C-alpha positions in Angstrom: 0.1 -0.3 0.2 1.2 3.9 -0.8 -0.4 6.4 0.9 0.6 9.4 -1.7 0.9 7.1 -4.4 -0.9 9.3 -7.2 2.2 11.6 -7.9 5.7 11.3 -8.0 8.1 9.1 -5.2 4.9 7.5 -4.4 3.4 7.0 -7.6 6.8 5.8 -9.3 7.5 3.0 -5.4 3.8 2.5 -6.9 5.0 1.5 -10.7 7.8 -0.5 -9.5 6.0 -2.5 -7.2 3.7 -3.2 -9.9 6.6 -4.4 -11.8 7.8 -6.6 -10.4 4.1 -8.4 -9.7 2.7 -7.0 -6.0 -0.5 -6.2 -6.4 -0.5 -1.9 -5.2 -3.3 -0.1 -3.6 -2.5 3.4 -3.5 -4.3 6.6 -2.7 -4.4 10.4 -3.2 -6.4 13.6 -2.1 -8.6 13.8 -6.3 -10.0 11.5 -7.9 -8.3 13.1 -11.3 -4.4 12.8 -9.9 -5.7 8.5 -8.7 -7.7 7.8 -12.3 -4.4 10.0 -13.8 -2.1 7.5 -11.5 -4.1 4.0 -12.1 -3.2 4.3 -15.7 0.4 4.7 -15.2 0.5 2.3 -12.4 -1.8 0.2 -14.8 -3.8 -3.6 -13.6 -2.5 -4.6 -10.2 -3.4 -1.3 -8.9 -6.8 -0.2 -7.1 -6.5 3.4 -6.6 -8.4 6.0 -3.8 -9.2 8.7 -3.2 -8.8 9.1 0.7 -6.8 12.0 3.7 -4.8 10.8 6.0 -5.7 13.9 7.3 -8.7 12.2 8.8 -9.5 9.5 10.7 -12.7 8.2 8.2 -10.6 8.4 5.5 -8.3 6.1 6.8 -10.0 3.6 8.7 -12.3 2.4 4.9 -8.8 2.5 3.4 -7.9 0.1 6.1 -11.5 -1.5 5.3 -10.5 -2.5 2.3 -6.8 -3.0 1.8 -8.4 -5.8 4.2 -11.3 -6.3 1.7 -8.6 -6.8 -1.9 -5.8 -8.1 -0.6 -6.2 -10.0 3.0 -2.8 -8.4 3.9 -0.3 -5.7 4.2 3.1 -6.7 3.7 4.0 -3.8 2.9 3.0 -0.1 3.7 4.6 3.7 2.3 3.6 5.9 3.8 4.9 8.9 1.3 1.5 11.1 2.2 1.8 14.2 3.4 0.1 16.8 6.1 
């Protein structure tokens, strides 16, 4: 999982993990950023609009990750607050 994976280092990290065969959940704060990154990250990526400064968004992200992956092996907290 890459929190703050819509652009820059976070997006590049998600892309690298995906190329290595990992299923990647990534977040960005806007729908447009999620859609743009999704095109770059490809079919092994699941993008979610999420703001890590909001506890309700973190709870929703954890639930989605558990539903999609069962467990999270790596967490890259790249989001700036």
